[in-house]
N, C-alpha and C positions, 0 to 999 in steps of 0.2 A: 504494500500500500504506500502511496505517496505521502510524504510529510505535509506538503502544501496542497490544500484542497479548496474547492469553491465555497465551503461552509465556514472557513476561517475568516475572522475579521481582518481588516487591513492592519489594525493595531497589533494583533497576534503575529501576523506575518512579519511586520517590520520590527517588532521586538525580538523575534527569534532569528530573523534573516535580514538585517538592515542592508546587506549587500545586494538584495534583490530589487531595491527601489528603481534602479535604471530600467529594469524590464517592465515594471509597471508604467514608468514614464513613457516608454516606447509605445505603449498602448493608449496613451493619453490619460493615464491615471496618475495624477500628481498628488498622491495621498499624504505625503509627509506634511504634517502640520494641520491637516484637515480635521476639524473637531468631530466629524461624522465617522472618520476612519476607525475609531475605537469601537463603534457599534455595528457598522455596516460590513456585511460579508463581501468577500471578493466577488462572488456572483452578483450580488445586488449592486455593488458599485460599478462593475463592468457593464451590466445591463443599463444602468442609469446613464452611462457615458456612451451608449449606443453599440456596444459590442454584442454580437450574436453568439449563439452556443458554440459554433465552430471556432470563433476567435477566442472565446473564453478557454476552451479546451487546449488550443494552441498555446495560449499564454501560460496555462497551468503546466504544460509539458516543459516550457522554457524555464518556468520558476523552479521546477523540480530537477532540472538538469545540472 
């Protein structure tokens, strides 16, 4: 099972893996410092920024590589 999944919050992700921030940024998710990042899941944030399911899966693969 992958460590990083769509149900993690951005806060959890960035606390555990701060080096992954550039990958999020490449997808238009500039979550560092966002007050919602503590509560919003990766999937919720990605969808709110217009990413579809295929893009979310691609991003998760990159985050886990």
